[in-house]
C-alpha positions in Angstrom: 99.5 -204.8 22.7 98.1 -201.3 23.3 96.7 -201.3 19.8 94.9 -204.6 20.5 93.5 -203.3 23.8 92.3 -200.1 22.1 90.6 -202.2 19.4 89.0 -204.4 22.0 87.6 -201.5 23.9 86.3 -199.9 20.8 84.6 -203.1 19.8 83.0 -203.4 23.2 81.6 -199.9 23.0 80.0 -200.6 19.7 78.5 -203.9 21.1 76.8 -202.1 24.0 73.9 -199.8 22.9 74.2 -196.3 24.3 70.4 -196.2 24.8 68.1 -199.0 25.5 65.6 -199.3 22.7 62.0 -198.4 23.7 59.5 -201.2 23.1 57.0 -200.6 20.4 53.6 -199.5 21.9 50.7 -201.9 21.9 48.4 -201.1 19.1 44.8 -201.2 20.3 41.9 -200.8 17.9 38.2 -200.0 18.5 35.3 -200.5 16.1 32.3 -198.2 16.5 28.8 -199.1 15.2 27.6 -195.5 14.8 29.3 -192.1 14.3 31.2 -190.7 17.2 29.1 -187.9 18.7 28.8 -185.9 21.9 26.7 -188.5 23.7 25.5 -192.1 23.3 26.8 -195.6 23.1 29.8 -194.9 20.9 30.8 -191.8 23.0 31.0 -194.0 26.2 33.2 -196.5 24.5 35.4 -193.8 23.2 35.7 -192.4 26.7 36.9 -195.9 27.6 39.5 -195.7 24.8 40.7 -192.3 26.2 41.0 -193.8 29.6 43.4 -196.4 28.2 45.5 -193.7 26.7 45.5 -191.7 29.9 46.4 -194.7 32.1 49.0 -196.4 29.9 50.5 -193.4 28.0 53.2 -194.3 25.5 52.8 -198.0 26.2 49.8 -198.0 23.9 48.7 -196.5 20.7 44.9 -196.5 20.3 42.9 -196.0 17.1 39.2 -196.3 16.2 37.0 -196.7 13.1 33.5 -195.2 13.5 30.2 -195.8 11.8 30.8 -199.4 10.8 27.6 -201.3 10.1 27.1 -204.8 11.6 27.7 -207.5 9.0 30.3 -208.0 6.2 31.7 -204.4 6.5 32.4 -205.0 10.2 34.4 -208.2 9.2 36.5 -206.2 6.7 37.3 -203.4 9.2 38.2 -205.9 12.0 40.5 -207.8 9.6 42.1 -204.5 8.4 42.9 -203.6 12.0 44.5 -207.0 12.6 46.5 -206.7 9.4 47.7 -203.3 10.5 49.4 -204.8 13.6 46.8 -204.1 16.2 47.3 -206.8 18.9 44.2 -205.9 20.9 40.9 -205.1 19.2 37.6 -204.1 21.0 34.4 -204.7 19.0 31.5 -203.1 21.1 28.3 -204.1 19.4 26.3 -207.3 19.5 26.3 -207.7 15.7 30.1 -207.7 15.7 30.2 -211.0 17.6 30.3 -213.4 14.6 32.6 -211.2 12.4 35.0 -210.9 15.4 35.1 -214.7 15.9 35.7 -215.2 12.2 38.7 -212.8 12.0 40.0 -214.1 15.3 40.5 -217.6 13.8 42.7 -216.0 11.1 44.8 -214.0 13.6 45.6 -216.3 16.6 48.2 -213.8 17.9 45.7 -211.0 18.2 43.4 -210.6 21.3 39.8 -209.7 20.7 37.2 -208.3 23.1 33.6 -208.8 22.0 31.6 -206.4 24.0 28.0 -207.5 24.4 28.8 -210.7 22.6 28.6 -214.1 24.4 30.8 -216.5 22.4 34.4 -216.9 23.5 37.5 -218.5 21.8 41.1 -218.9 22.7 41.8 -215.3 21.7 38.3 -213.9 22.1 36.9 -212.6 25.4 33.4 -211.2 26.1 32.1 -208.5 28.4 28.8 -206.9 29.0 27.1 -204.7 31.6 23.9 -205.2 33.6 22.3 -202.2 31.9 19.0 -203.4 33.2 20.0 -202.4 36.8 20.1 -198.8 35.6 16.9 -199.2 33.7 15.1 -200.4 36.8 16.2 -197.3 38.7 15.1 -195.1 35.8 11.7 -196.8 35.9 11.4 -195.8 39.6 12.0 -192.2 38.7 9.6 -192.4 35.7 6.9 -193.9 38.0 7.3 -191.0 40.4 7.2 -188.3 37.7 4.6 -189.5 35.2 1.2 -187.8 35.3 -0.4 -190.0 32.5 0.8 -193.4 33.9 2.2 -194.0 30.4 5.8 -194.2 29.3 7.2 -194.7 25.8 10.2 -196.8 24.8 12.0 -196.6 21.5 13.8 -199.9 20.9 16.3 -201.2 18.3 16.0 -205.0 18.1 14.3 -207.6 20.3 17.6 -209.2 21.6 17.8 -210.3 25.2 19.7 -207.2 26.3 17.0 -204.9 25.0 14.2 -207.0 26.5 16.0 -206.9 29.9 16.0 -203.1 29.7 12.3 -202.8 28.8 11.2 -205.3 31.4 13.4 -203.8 34.2 12.2 -200.3 33.4 8.6 -201.5 33.5 9.1 -203.4 36.8 10.8 -200.3 38.3 8.0 -198.0 37.2 5.2 -200.3 38.4 7.0 -200.8 41.8 5.9 -197.2 42.6 3.0 -196.7 40.1 1.0 -200.0 39.7 -1.1 -198.4 37.0 1.8 -197.7 34.8 2.1 -199.1 31.2 5.0 -198.9 28.8 4.4 -198.6 25.1 7.2 -199.8 22.8 8.1 -198.9 19.2 10.5 -201.2 17.5 12.8 -199.7 14.8 14.9 -202.6 13.5 18.0 -200.4 13.6 20.4 -199.1 16.3 21.0 -195.8 14.7 18.6 -193.7 12.6 17.9 -190.3 14.2 15.0 -189.5 11.9 13.2 -192.8 12.8 14.1 -192.4 16.5 12.5 -189.0 16.5 9.4 -190.1 14.6 8.9 -193.0 17.1 9.3 -190.6 20.1 6.6 -188.2 18.6 4.3 -191.2 18.0 4.6 -192.3 21.6 4.1 -188.8 23.0 0.9 -188.6 20.8 -0.2 -191.7 22.6 0.0 -190.1 26.0 3.5 -191.0 27.0 4.9 -188.2 29.1 8.2 -190.0 29.9 10.4 -191.6 27.2 13.2 -194.2 27.3 15.1 -195.6 24.4 17.6 -198.2 23.4 19.1 -196.7 20.2 22.2 -194.8 19.3 21.4 -191.1 18.9 20.1 -188.3 21.1 17.0 -187.8 18.9 14.5 -189.1 21.5 15.9 -186.7 24.0 15.7 -183.8 21.6 12.0 -184.6 20.8 11.1 -184.7 24.5 12.8 -181.4 25.0 10.8 -179.8 22.2 7.5 -181.2 23.5 8.1 -180.3 27.1 8.1 -184.0 28.2 10.6 -186.1 30.2 13.1 -188.6 28.9 15.8 -190.9 30.3 19.3 -190.3 28.9 21.0 -193.5 27.9 24.6 -194.5 27.6 25.7 -191.0 28.6 24.5 -187.9 30.3 22.4 -186.0 27.7 21.6 -182.8 29.5 23.3 -180.8 26.8 20.7 -182.0 24.3 17.7 -182.0 26.7 18.5 -179.7 29.7 14.9 -179.5 30.8 13.7 -182.9 29.6 16.3 -185.2 31.1 14.8 -187.0 34.1 18.1 -188.8 34.7 20.7 -190.7 32.7 21.7 -194.3 32.8 25.4 -194.1 32.1 27.9 -196.8 31.0 31.6 -196.8 32.1 34.2 -198.9 30.2 37.5 -197.1 31.1 38.5 -199.4 34.0 37.7 -202.6 32.1 39.4 -201.5 28.9 42.5 -200.4 30.8 42.7 -203.7 32.7 42.5 -205.7 29.5 45.2 -203.6 27.8 47.5 -204.0 30.8 46.9 -207.8 30.7 48.1 -207.9 27.1 51.1 -205.8 27.9 52.2 -208.0 30.8 51.3 -211.3 29.1 48.5 -212.3 31.5 45.5 -211.8 29.1 43.1 -214.8 29.1 39.6 -215.1 27.5 36.9 -214.5 30.0 33.3 -213.6 30.5 32.6 -210.5 32.5 29.1 -209.2 33.3 29.4 -206.2 35.6 26.9 -203.7 36.8 26.2 -201.1 39.4 28.4 -202.9 42.0 31.4 -202.9 39.7 30.8 -199.2 38.6 30.1 -200.2 35.0 26.5 -198.8 35.2 25.0 -196.0 37.3 22.3 -193.3 37.3 23.3 -189.7 37.4 22.5 -186.3 35.8 19.1 -185.7 37.4 17.3 -182.9 35.6 15.9 -179.7 37.2 12.3 -181.0 37.3 13.2 -184.0 39.6 12.4 -183.3 43.3 15.1 -184.1 45.8 12.9 -186.8 47.4 12.8 -188.7 44.1 16.5 -188.3 43.6 17.2 -189.6 47.1 14.8 -192.6 46.6 16.5 -193.6 43.3 20.0 -193.3 44.8 19.0 -195.3 47.8 17.7 -198.1 45.5 21.0 -197.9 43.6 22.9 -198.6 46.8 20.5 -201.5 47.4 21.4 -202.9 44.0 25.1 -202.5 44.7 24.9 -204.3 48.0 22.8 -207.1 46.5 19.8 -206.3 48.7 17.7 -205.4 45.6 17.6 -207.6 42.5 15.4 -206.2 39.7 14.5 -209.6 38.4 14.1 -211.3 41.8 15.1 -214.9 41.8 15.8 -215.3 38.1 19.3 -216.7 37.4 21.8 -215.0 35.2 21.2 -217.7 32.6 17.5 -216.9 32.5 18.1 -213.2 32.3 20.6 -213.6 29.5 18.1 -215.7 27.5 15.1 -213.4 28.1 12.6 -213.7 25.3 9.3 -212.4 26.7 7.9 -209.1 27.9 6.6 -208.6 31.4 3.1 -207.6 32.4 2.7 -203.8 31.9 4.4 -203.6 28.6 1.8 -202.8 25.8 2.4 -204.5 22.5 4.1 -207.6 21.2 7.5 -208.6 20.1 8.2 -208.1 16.3 8.2 -211.3 14.4 
């Protein structure tokens, strides 16, 4: 009898694990359209990735692939991440939208976040930010600081997001300087520092004393610093590159959103959605005023930022979100035409 009891106790001990097994961390992948540098679009998304790590600790394991061109190569990289067991994949570039949707069909158990995309699926969510709100505020600062009444704008592609930025910047500038004009150079690329620099120099040679840009590097800022002109930092604070030239920076903040979405996958509540946040939600703001900006100008811009957050000021007035999202034309005050 005692032998049987001892045997039963021994068997029970082996049946109950001494330590509860830790669940495997959620593998979260990020795809970056340009190299990861000290500032810019990719830097801000990587700051978002780091925020996920900090908030969720060993519940997640994040990885990224940088400098992935839009198109077939993006599809290959996204598929590779899915095959490697990543259950949540962020693809922050407009040109990643279609490759993301294609891979998502092949991996229904994986959740995808198409950042700046607009097409959803059962396992594809989209999110974007109202960058144009920050652009309008930057335009106010540019209008107060320009001496030539000419600003230059280096742009990648004429997609609605870029047109929103150019138009909002122009409207903001002309709200305080009705004579202002904005000259645009189109590059046909998101990231080409040499081209970005050449475009900036061309615009400064055409009397632009304030520059803005919608591309991926800090080349425009560096060119303005060299020439003693002013420039608007974009995506992230760029005072390291242009300590004297930076007028202010329109910065993007993805940490809260990325963390919420990773938490949703972990707790099983993730659903596809369509988020378009801005100043009010803390996804966009102006900061990093440069040394040449008087306090009165800083105060004015920050007051208008509070007005946007409260809903009192809308850069595009009565336009609906649908109209803004489908913007195809340039406002009065922008010199030049859209590329064909």
